[in-house]
C-alpha positions in Angstrom: 0.0 0.1 -0.2 1.1 3.6 -0.8 2.6 5.8 2.4 0.0 7.9 4.2 0.8 10.7 6.3 -0.9 10.7 9.6 -1.5 14.3 10.6 -0.8 14.0 14.8 2.0 14.9 16.9 0.2 12.9 20.1 2.4 9.8 19.9 0.2 7.7 21.8 -2.8 8.5 19.2 -0.1 7.4 16.4 1.1 4.4 18.2 -2.6 3.5 18.0 -3.4 4.1 14.7 -0.1 2.2 13.7 -1.3 -0.7 15.8 -5.1 -1.0 14.0 -3.8 -0.3 10.5 -0.7 -2.9 10.8 -0.9 -3.7 6.7 -0.4 0.2 6.0 3.1 2.3 5.8 2.1 5.3 8.0 4.6 8.3 8.3 4.5 10.9 11.3 4.7 14.4 11.2 8.0 13.7 12.6 9.3 11.1 10.4 9.2 13.9 7.7 10.2 16.7 9.8 7.1 18.6 9.4 6.6 21.2 12.1 2.9 22.8 11.0 -0.2 22.8 13.6 -3.2 23.5 12.1 -5.3 25.3 14.0 -8.5 23.2 14.9 -11.4 26.0 14.7 -14.3 24.0 12.8 -17.3 23.4 14.5 -17.6 19.7 14.0 -15.0 16.6 14.2 -15.8 16.5 10.7 -14.8 19.6 9.9 -11.4 19.8 12.2 -10.1 16.5 10.5 -10.7 17.8 6.9 -9.0 21.1 7.6 -5.8 18.7 9.2 -5.8 16.5 6.6 -6.0 18.7 3.4 -3.4 21.4 4.6 -1.0 18.9 5.4 -1.6 16.6 2.6 -1.0 19.9 0.0 1.9 20.9 2.1 3.9 18.0 1.9 2.5 16.5 -1.5 1.4 13.1 0.1 -2.3 11.3 1.3 -2.9 12.4 4.5 -4.9 11.0 7.2 -6.3 12.9 10.2 -8.6 12.6 12.8 -10.6 14.5 15.3 -11.9 13.0 18.3 -13.7 13.9 21.6 -15.8 13.2 25.0 -19.5 13.8 24.3 -21.6 13.9 27.2 -25.2 13.4 26.4 -26.6 15.5 29.7 -24.5 18.7 29.0 -25.3 18.8 25.5 -22.7 17.0 24.3 -20.3 19.0 25.9 -17.3 19.1 25.4 -17.1 17.7 22.4 -15.0 19.3 19.6 -13.3 21.1 22.3 -12.3 18.2 24.6 -8.6 18.9 24.2 -8.7 22.7 24.9 -11.8 23.6 27.1 -9.3 24.6 29.8 -6.9 26.7 27.3 -4.3 25.2 25.0 -1.6 24.2 28.0 -4.0 22.3 30.0 -3.2 18.7 31.1 -5.5 15.6 30.2 -5.9 15.2 34.1 -6.5 19.4 34.4 -9.2 18.7 31.8 -10.7 15.2 33.4 -10.9 17.0 36.8 -12.7 19.8 35.3 -15.4 17.3 33.9 -15.5 15.1 37.2 -16.2 18.5 38.9 -18.8 20.3 36.6 -20.6 16.5 36.9 -20.0 15.8 40.7 -23.8 16.2 41.5 -25.2 14.0 38.5 -26.8 10.7 39.0 -25.3 7.2 37.6 -28.2 7.1 34.8 -27.4 11.2 34.1 -23.8 10.3 33.3 -24.3 8.8 30.0 -21.4 9.5 27.2 -19.7 8.6 23.8 -16.7 9.2 22.3 -16.5 10.3 18.9 -13.7 9.8 16.3 -13.9 11.4 13.1 -11.2 10.1 10.3 -10.6 12.1 6.8 -8.0 10.9 4.3 -6.9 13.4 1.7 -5.8 12.5 -1.6 -5.5 15.1 -4.6 -8.3 16.7 -3.8 -10.7 14.1 -2.4 -11.6 13.3 1.0 -12.8 10.0 2.2 -14.7 10.6 5.5 -15.2 7.4 8.7 -16.7 7.7 11.8 -16.5 5.5 15.1 -18.5 6.2 17.9 -18.4 4.2 21.2 -21.3 4.6 24.2 -20.5 4.6 27.7 -20.3 6.7 31.0 -18.6 9.5 32.7 -16.9 7.4 35.7 -17.1 8.9 39.1 -13.4 9.2 39.7 -10.3 8.5 37.1 -9.9 4.8 37.3 -6.6 3.4 35.3 -3.2 3.8 33.9 -3.0 2.9 30.4 -3.9 4.9 27.2 -4.0 8.8 27.8 -6.5 11.8 27.2 -9.8 11.0 29.1 -8.9 7.4 29.1 -9.1 7.1 32.7 -12.7 8.6 33.6 -14.5 6.9 30.2 -16.2 3.7 31.7 -17.7 1.1 28.9 -20.8 -0.9 29.7 -18.3 -3.5 30.9 -17.4 -1.3 34.0 -14.4 -0.7 32.7 -12.8 2.6 31.7 -10.4 2.7 28.5 -7.3 3.0 30.8 -8.1 0.1 32.9 -7.9 -1.9 29.5 -4.6 -3.3 27.8 -3.5 -1.9 24.1 -4.9 -4.4 22.5 -8.2 -4.7 24.3 -8.9 -1.0 23.3 -7.7 -1.2 20.1 -10.1 -3.8 19.6 -13.4 -2.0 20.1 -12.5 1.7 20.5 -13.8 4.4 18.4 -10.6 5.2 16.8 -10.6 1.4 15.7 -14.1 1.4 14.7 -13.6 5.1 12.3 -10.1 3.4 11.0 -11.7 -0.2 9.9 -14.4 1.8 8.4 -12.0 4.0 6.7 -9.9 1.1 5.4 -13.0 -0.9 3.5 -13.6 2.5 1.9 -10.3 2.7 0.4 -10.1 -0.6 -0.7 -13.2 -0.4 -2.5 
């Protein structure tokens, strides 16, 4: 398969994508010494993913895959959504964001903690997009649990009672929102 550039500087996300798309030759931004930071200023996951994929692909003249993902809490009108990574500002840590979410939800009952994680992937090559989406339903845990993963993994609890962070990388990669989106993308690209 052809080389595909993955538009992320997040090492954990890149590893996850490489683990799931084992049969593709994936390049990171570091591999090609690309230091561009695309401003995620769109109102939707799809908008941000498309913007990143197109800008980075056109700059480097190579097919590009970009994703935007986040946590959508039902009771809070799908907040933080596209702002999951930056609702506290660009210098906040995942732990700070997770604590802010837990604090905002501290008085919500179990049944009011429903949430989903969403991943939208945009593949861009020579003026054309292929878009894929993956979602996983769950809820926000009462407190962070687990030591694996990154971002909101320690507070997103699946229906099996485990947070993403309590699962091994292999377990998470078998069922995650990113896995669903990547598998769907792979099907579209091979058709």
